[in-house]
Structure formats: structure tokens, C-alpha cells
VMD Tcl script that draws the C-alpha trace (Angstrom):
set ca {
  {-5.08 -173.47 201.12}
  {-6.21 -169.93 201.51}
  {-7.01 -170.69 205.48}
  {-3.44 -172.20 205.89}
  {-1.46 -169.23 204.06}
  {-3.35 -166.94 206.39}
  {-2.54 -168.66 209.00}
  {1.47 -169.01 208.65}
  {3.32 -166.73 209.93}
  {7.09 -167.72 208.25}
  {8.65 -165.83 212.00}
  {6.76 -168.10 214.27}
  {8.34 -170.65 212.20}
  {11.78 -169.43 212.68}
  {11.23 -168.19 216.18}
  {9.59 -171.94 217.39}
  {13.08 -173.39 215.82}
  {15.02 -174.86 218.81}
  {18.64 -174.81 217.43}
  {21.54 -174.30 219.62}
  {25.35 -175.11 220.19}
  {26.71 -178.76 221.40}
  {27.99 -177.87 224.48}
  {24.70 -175.84 225.28}
  {25.30 -172.28 223.60}
  {22.65 -170.30 222.46}
  {24.26 -170.20 218.72}
  {24.86 -173.85 216.81}
  {28.70 -174.14 217.10}
  {30.71 -173.73 213.89}
  {31.13 -177.41 212.05}
  {34.36 -176.57 210.42}
  {35.23 -180.23 209.15}
  {35.34 -180.97 205.74}
  {35.55 -184.58 206.35}
  {33.71 -186.80 209.33}
  {34.81 -189.69 211.46}
  {32.64 -192.90 211.48}
  {33.21 -195.53 214.47}
  {32.24 -198.20 211.82}
  {32.89 -199.18 208.42}
  {28.94 -200.04 207.84}
  {27.88 -196.68 208.66}
  {30.13 -194.89 206.55}
  {28.83 -197.94 203.88}
  {25.42 -196.96 204.90}
  {26.01 -193.47 204.65}
  {27.21 -193.50 201.08}
  {24.38 -195.76 199.92}
  {21.41 -193.01 201.72}
  {20.67 -196.28 203.91}
  {21.43 -194.21 207.08}
  {20.42 -190.79 207.80}
  {21.54 -189.45 210.56}
  {24.94 -189.27 209.58}
  {27.76 -186.64 208.37}
  {29.82 -187.54 205.24}
  {31.56 -184.92 203.54}
  {30.72 -181.15 203.77}
  {29.76 -181.10 199.82}
  {27.25 -183.18 201.02}
  {26.06 -182.03 204.48}
  {27.63 -180.30 207.41}
  {25.67 -179.16 210.64}
  {26.15 -175.62 210.08}
  {24.60 -175.72 206.72}
  {22.22 -178.04 208.27}
  {21.09 -175.25 210.71}
  {20.49 -173.46 207.94}
  {18.77 -175.05 205.68}
  {16.25 -176.05 208.04}
  {15.80 -172.82 209.30}
  {14.72 -171.98 205.71}
  {12.68 -174.39 205.28}
  {11.05 -173.56 208.18}
  {10.29 -170.11 207.02}
  {9.23 -171.57 204.03}
  {6.63 -174.25 205.53}
  {8.36 -177.23 203.25}
  {9.97 -180.55 203.77}
  {13.38 -179.61 203.23}
  {16.28 -177.36 202.22}
  {19.87 -177.12 201.07}
  {22.16 -174.31 201.14}
  {24.54 -172.97 198.53}
  {27.17 -170.98 197.18}
  {25.41 -168.49 195.42}
  {21.80 -167.41 194.22}
  {22.67 -168.42 190.48}
  {23.70 -172.05 192.45}
  {20.52 -172.27 193.85}
  {18.27 -171.87 190.66}
  {21.26 -173.74 187.86}
  {21.52 -176.78 190.21}
  {17.41 -176.88 191.06}
  {16.52 -176.86 186.87}
  {19.11 -179.20 186.82}
  {17.88 -181.51 188.71}
  {14.80 -181.47 187.02}
  {15.76 -181.33 183.86}
  {17.24 -183.44 180.67}
  {18.63 -182.92 177.32}
  {15.17 -182.30 175.00}
  {13.34 -181.21 177.63}
  {11.25 -177.47 178.11}
  {11.05 -174.81 180.18}
  {8.23 -171.74 180.16}
  {9.82 -168.50 182.27}
  {8.66 -165.35 182.90}
  {10.55 -162.91 180.53}
  {10.78 -160.60 183.10}
  {13.66 -161.74 185.42}
  {17.05 -161.30 186.68}
  {19.45 -161.16 184.07}
  {21.68 -163.78 185.12}
  {18.39 -166.10 185.11}
  {17.95 -164.93 182.49}
  {21.12 -165.42 180.57}
  {21.62 -168.99 182.11}
  {17.72 -169.93 180.35}
  {18.26 -168.30 177.14}
  {22.58 -168.84 176.68}
  {23.53 -171.46 178.84}
  {20.95 -173.97 178.57}
  {20.38 -174.82 175.01}
  {24.24 -176.76 174.82}
  {22.24 -179.54 176.91}
  {19.24 -179.70 174.35}
  {17.15 -177.95 176.59}
  {14.97 -175.17 175.23}
  {12.87 -171.82 177.27}
  {9.83 -170.39 175.90}
  {10.03 -166.75 177.52}
  {6.40 -164.85 178.28}
  {4.52 -161.98 180.06}
  {4.24 -164.45 183.46}
  {1.35 -162.18 183.96}
  {-0.71 -163.16 181.05}
  {-2.05 -166.45 182.34}
  {-3.27 -167.52 178.68}
  {-0.24 -167.03 177.41}
  {1.61 -168.98 180.12}
  {-0.72 -172.10 179.89}
  {-0.33 -171.61 175.65}
  {3.22 -171.93 175.97}
  {3.39 -175.58 177.77}
  {4.57 -177.99 175.61}
  {4.50 -182.46 176.05}
  {8.11 -181.61 177.35}
  {8.00 -178.85 179.41}
  {9.34 -179.68 182.53}
  {8.65 -176.45 184.52}
  {7.23 -172.94 184.97}
  {9.61 -170.46 185.94}
  {9.25 -167.55 187.86}
  {9.89 -164.97 190.02}
  {7.56 -163.97 193.04}
  {8.70 -159.86 192.38}
  {10.11 -159.78 188.83}
  {13.02 -157.99 188.70}
  {13.39 -155.14 187.61}
  {9.90 -153.91 186.83}
  {8.57 -155.48 190.00}
  {5.48 -157.42 188.40}
  {3.34 -160.05 190.70}
  {3.50 -164.00 190.11}
  {-0.20 -165.19 190.29}
  {1.36 -168.03 192.26}
  {-2.17 -170.16 192.73}
  {-2.99 -170.00 189.61}
  {0.20 -170.97 187.84}
  {0.41 -173.85 191.10}
  {-3.03 -174.80 189.26}
  {-1.87 -174.58 185.99}
  {1.47 -176.36 186.79}
  {-0.77 -179.64 187.83}
  {-3.11 -179.66 185.55}
  {-0.17 -180.43 183.10}
  {2.35 -182.79 186.22}
  {5.14 -180.50 186.14}
  {7.00 -178.34 188.47}
  {6.68 -174.25 189.42}
  {10.13 -173.17 190.57}
  {9.82 -169.26 192.06}
  {12.91 -167.13 192.91}
  {11.43 -165.46 196.12}
  {14.24 -163.44 196.97}
  {12.71 -159.68 196.78}
  {9.51 -161.26 199.02}
  {10.54 -163.30 201.89}
  {8.06 -163.56 204.53}
  {6.33 -161.05 203.00}
  {4.97 -164.41 199.88}
  {5.37 -167.74 200.76}
  {5.49 -169.26 197.92}
  {5.55 -172.81 199.18}
  {1.89 -172.34 200.63}
  {0.35 -170.93 197.74}
  {1.27 -173.90 195.89}
  {4.48 -174.00 194.68}
  {6.98 -177.12 194.35}
  {9.89 -175.26 194.42}
  {11.92 -172.26 196.46}
  {14.83 -170.84 195.36}
  {16.39 -167.71 197.37}
  {19.51 -165.39 196.98}
  {20.15 -165.49 200.37}
  {22.90 -162.40 199.86}
  {19.63 -160.12 199.79}
  {17.39 -159.62 202.46}
  {18.03 -163.00 203.87}
  {21.66 -162.25 205.03}
  {20.92 -158.08 204.68}
  {24.36 -157.33 205.40}
  {26.17 -158.08 201.55}
  {29.36 -159.58 203.04}
  {28.68 -163.05 201.57}
  {27.18 -164.51 198.82}
  {24.56 -167.38 199.16}
  {21.56 -169.05 198.00}
  {18.70 -172.07 198.83}
  {16.64 -174.33 197.56}
  {13.00 -175.33 199.46}
  {11.07 -177.78 198.32}
  {9.83 -182.03 199.39}
  {12.40 -184.52 201.13}
  {12.38 -186.35 197.99}
  {13.53 -183.30 196.12}
  {16.18 -182.03 198.55}
  {17.35 -185.96 198.45}
  {17.50 -186.38 194.99}
  {19.84 -182.82 194.91}
  {22.59 -184.66 196.89}
  {22.00 -187.87 195.81}
  {26.24 -189.07 195.53}
  {25.05 -190.60 192.51}
  {23.03 -188.64 190.20}
  {22.75 -185.33 192.59}
  {23.41 -182.09 190.68}
  {24.30 -180.64 193.94}
  {26.46 -183.25 195.16}
  {28.25 -183.56 191.45}
  {28.49 -179.76 190.96}
  {29.68 -179.21 194.29}
  {28.48 -175.39 195.48}
  {28.56 -175.68 198.72}
  {28.09 -173.10 200.99}
  {31.35 -172.53 203.66}
  {29.93 -173.38 207.16}
  {31.24 -170.20 208.42}
  {29.10 -168.29 206.30}
  {26.18 -170.18 207.19}
  {26.42 -169.46 210.51}
  {26.54 -166.00 210.20}
  {23.08 -165.98 207.78}
  {21.32 -168.03 210.18}
  {21.92 -164.94 213.03}
  {21.15 -162.66 210.60}
  {17.71 -164.91 209.55}
  {16.29 -164.15 212.85}
  {15.79 -160.12 212.56}
  {14.73 -160.85 208.84}
  {10.71 -160.07 210.57}
  {12.05 -156.52 211.88}
  {13.79 -155.78 208.64}
  {11.27 -156.24 206.32}
  {8.41 -154.21 207.67}
  {11.47 -151.30 207.51}
  {12.12 -151.29 204.07}
  {8.35 -151.70 203.38}
  {7.96 -149.03 205.23}
  {9.79 -146.31 203.55}
  {9.92 -148.04 200.44}
  {6.20 -146.95 200.62}
  {6.61 -143.50 202.05}
  {9.25 -142.96 199.05}
  {7.05 -144.55 196.41}
  {4.03 -142.24 197.64}
  {6.94 -139.40 197.76}
  {8.00 -139.65 194.90}
  {4.39 -140.41 193.07}
  {3.52 -136.68 193.94}
  {6.52 -135.29 191.90}
  {4.61 -136.71 188.94}
  {7.70 -139.11 188.33}
  {6.80 -142.37 187.06}
  {7.05 -145.06 190.12}
  {6.43 -148.89 189.38}
  {5.91 -149.66 193.32}
  {3.50 -152.78 194.43}
  {1.95 -151.26 197.27}
  {-0.04 -148.50 195.03}
  {-2.88 -149.28 194.37}
  {-2.32 -147.92 190.67}
  {0.39 -151.04 190.30}
  {-1.57 -153.59 187.69}
  {-1.36 -156.59 190.05}
  {-1.77 -154.26 193.71}
  {-5.32 -156.28 194.34}
  {-3.52 -159.84 193.29}
  {-0.27 -159.31 195.33}
  {-2.49 -157.93 198.43}
  {-4.28 -161.47 197.97}
  {-1.38 -163.23 198.85}
  {0.63 -161.28 201.01}
  {1.43 -161.51 204.64}
  {-0.03 -157.81 205.45}
  {2.36 -157.12 208.11}
  {5.56 -157.54 205.99}
  {4.22 -154.70 203.47}
  {4.62 -154.32 200.18}
  {8.29 -154.79 200.05}
  {11.82 -153.09 199.85}
  {12.09 -152.30 195.53}
  {11.04 -149.16 194.29}
  {11.60 -148.25 190.19}
  {11.41 -145.02 188.58}
  {11.39 -144.23 184.90}
  {13.65 -140.93 184.37}
  {13.55 -141.79 180.34}
  {17.13 -141.45 179.35}
  {19.89 -144.19 180.80}
  {22.11 -140.35 181.04}
  {19.81 -139.10 183.23}
  {19.20 -142.14 184.75}
  {23.12 -142.46 185.69}
  {23.79 -138.25 186.36}
  {20.61 -138.42 189.00}
  {22.08 -141.70 190.50}
  {26.07 -140.16 190.62}
  {23.97 -136.98 192.44}
  {22.31 -139.17 194.45}
  {25.99 -141.15 195.72}
  {27.37 -137.87 196.48}
  {24.46 -136.72 198.73}
  {24.18 -139.78 200.38}
  {21.29 -141.05 199.50}
  {22.95 -144.65 199.40}
  {25.40 -146.04 197.30}
  {25.05 -146.57 192.99}
  {25.93 -150.18 193.13}
  {23.50 -153.68 192.10}
  {22.73 -156.02 194.64}
  {19.72 -155.29 197.09}
  {18.30 -155.94 200.48}
  {21.15 -153.90 202.23}
  {20.67 -151.52 205.24}
  {21.76 -148.76 203.20}
  {19.87 -147.90 200.27}
  {21.24 -148.66 196.81}
  {20.36 -148.24 192.97}
  {21.04 -149.01 189.51}
  {19.46 -148.04 186.11}
  {18.64 -151.81 185.52}
  {19.37 -151.68 181.38}
  {22.52 -151.23 181.81}
  {23.63 -153.44 184.85}
  {21.11 -156.29 186.40}
  {19.24 -156.47 183.49}
  {22.21 -156.30 180.50}
  {22.23 -159.42 179.62}
  {18.48 -159.31 178.35}
  {19.00 -157.67 174.19}
  {17.89 -154.28 174.35}
  {15.19 -154.78 172.04}
  {14.07 -157.65 174.32}
  {14.08 -155.00 177.45}
  {12.11 -152.55 175.15}
  {9.48 -155.43 174.38}
  {8.88 -156.05 177.95}
  {8.54 -152.40 178.44}
  {11.91 -152.03 180.68}
  {12.74 -148.20 179.86}
  {16.45 -146.90 179.50}
  {15.74 -145.05 182.21}
  {14.43 -147.36 184.57}
  {16.66 -146.95 188.09}
  {16.06 -149.72 190.68}
  {15.62 -148.49 194.20}
  {16.32 -151.07 197.16}
  {15.75 -149.03 199.69}
  {17.25 -149.19 203.15}
  {16.65 -149.33 206.39}
  {16.54 -145.37 207.40}
  {15.73 -144.07 210.71}
  {14.40 -140.65 209.29}
  {13.13 -141.81 205.67}
  {11.57 -137.97 205.01}
  {15.12 -136.87 205.66}
  {16.35 -139.41 202.75}
  {12.91 -138.26 200.36}
  {14.37 -134.16 200.75}
  {17.50 -135.48 199.57}
  {16.17 -137.38 196.78}
  {14.39 -134.19 195.76}
  {16.99 -132.21 195.97}
  {18.96 -134.29 193.34}
  {16.17 -134.50 191.23}
  {15.52 -130.59 191.56}
  {19.73 -130.59 190.01}
  {19.19 -132.85 187.71}
  {16.58 -130.68 186.13}
  {14.16 -133.99 186.22}
  {11.85 -131.53 188.44}
}
mol new
graphics top color blue
foreach p $ca { graphics top sphere $p radius 0.5 }
foreach p [lrange $ca 0 end-1] q [lrange $ca 1 end] { graphics top cylinder $p $q radius 0.2 }
display resetview
């Protein structure tokens, strides 16, 4: 598997796709039809029952524009198939609900996106599905948390917002021994990490972030085996078919075009984030960035990443209190560093105080247990051409906030 991973190039996989319009356009045509015609009644029946695979039925099931994007995501991840959703949470929740039934159990990383945490912690108990949250970097605790009714190990390649790195190959071995599924959210590290090539069974994305890169839409993706993706859209019991989180084909078309520049963007995000991480570390601030040798999983990351894309565009700093974080972020926005906003993967730098925003669903006592400071600021570093200039602006803001 290690050799296969080393030889796998996500950008080449996308580049080698031949996807063009029905009239020869270099971009696939946008199919904005909700329903599709059949020349024979027999074909419609066979499409409903799943016997006919080559026809489009209804856009909640498949749409040609969505299929183009799904095929590109599957190619990038190296999975047999993929399906696209109207949000990242739609991808996460649909994949989990397709696998789990009442009485089942999940082992999950305790450090994950707040919306995912809330779904696992607060929503799934309505269906008698229980979750054990663990430090995903502690392999012994992960192993010990597995029960007879466990169906999924759920984690993020790079966790939100503490930027821990999941040991996907080892987690995959644990899942395989237990006969369960390893599901990995790879939103923070597209192309940098290829979870399916490392053994993950299902890979989910918020395409809202780096994949699309424009913060102009909300979308998600589920990548996995043909069997699993087919089960999601089965007309009788497929979670995605029945709950209906369908992505608009116009958005699919837009995301597909942006996907072709992802490899260039990830390199620039990573390069800029490395510069800022090293710069901020020299000021004496506590900096979290997997590209720094001091990061606890730095060597692990190096062993599973595609090095050409760098260590990612996310960094975090700790300024002790939420008030100090708020003051600094306001100064940085006024200085033109970027925007005080949630989300990530945008061409401009975005920053937020995680405990009071994207991780606010996690109770404060649990935030402290997992090591999340009140003053933690997460940066999604943008595509700035002159990152030295940006660093100088941040330094001036730190001085104005009496943090240097």
C-alpha cells in the first residue's frame, strides 16, 4: 500500500479525465433538468429497480452535471465511486446514517468540527446510536473503545481546530481487524493526504472549503466503493435518495472547474502557512502547525503526505483568552490581513476564535480536556502573493494588542 500511495498523484488523476460537453465544449454542459425522459417504459422500470445503470432518472438520484463532479472526486481520491451533496454536513450525516442502525456504536475523534461533534453527540442518540469520543492520536484508547456493536471509526485527517494528524494506516488496520468502517473527513488536506490510498473505507468532504476555494457555495462529497455509493442512492432504502441532500447542477459545474486548479492552490496555501507559522513561532507565540518539527505528529504527517503539496493551509495560535483573541482579530481585519469569519480554504485569509465559533458546540469543559485554549485563533491562510507583507501586518497587530 505504501508504494501505491507514493505513486498516486491526485492532480494527474483529475487531469487525465476526459470530460467535455455533448456538443464538443471543453466544459461539460450543465444539465438543469429535474427529471429525464425514457424512450421505452421498460427502461424506466429497470432504472427504478436498479437493473439499468446507464440512464438518468431524477436529479435527486443522479444528474449528469453531478456525475461529472462525482467522477472527478472519485478520481482524485482513488476510490471506485463518489456522490456529491448539498453540504459537507450532508455528506457526513448521510454516510453515517447509511451504515448505522438503532443500537449501533461509533468511535469518534473528540477533536473534530463542531457540527460533526454536535451530530454525533446530540443528534444520533435520538436513534439509539451511541458514540465514544477518544483522543484519536492515542491508538490504545481507540482500540479499547471498540465494542461488539461498533460500526465506524470516525476522524478527520487533520483535526479541527487543534490540527492533530490521524494515523490513517494504523486506524485502517484496527478497523479491518474489527470488521468495521474507517470514515475520514479530508476537508483540511485534499491532495496532501489521500485517505483511501492509506486504507480508509469512506472519505467525506466539505467541498465548500479548499475543493471549491471561492466561498460562493456550500457542497459536500462522499467517496467510497461502488457498492457503498449505490446503496446511498437506492430508491428503496438509500439514505441520500430518501433524505434528498442533492447538489444543484449549476454549482456542480462551477466546483468541477475550480477543482482543476486545486493542486496549484494547495501549494500556495501551504507555502504561505509555513511562512507564517515559522514567522509567528519566532515571536514567541504558541503556534500549532503540522509543518513545524515541534508538532507532535510532524513525522507521522511526513510519512503519509504527498510532499509536493506541503503541510496545508491551516495554522493556529494561542493568545490565552477569548477577549485577547477578539481584540487581535479585529485589529487584523482592520489592517487588511484578512477577514474575521468562519470557514476556510478561501483565497483570502480567514480567522476565528474556534472555541466561540466553529467549535462552540463542544462544551467548555470538554474543550479544556482536549487542550483547546479560550484564546485559540485558527487561521485559514490565503493565497497572498506577498506573504512577507502579510506577516508584517500581523506583527504590527500583535504589538498593538500588547501581545509582543
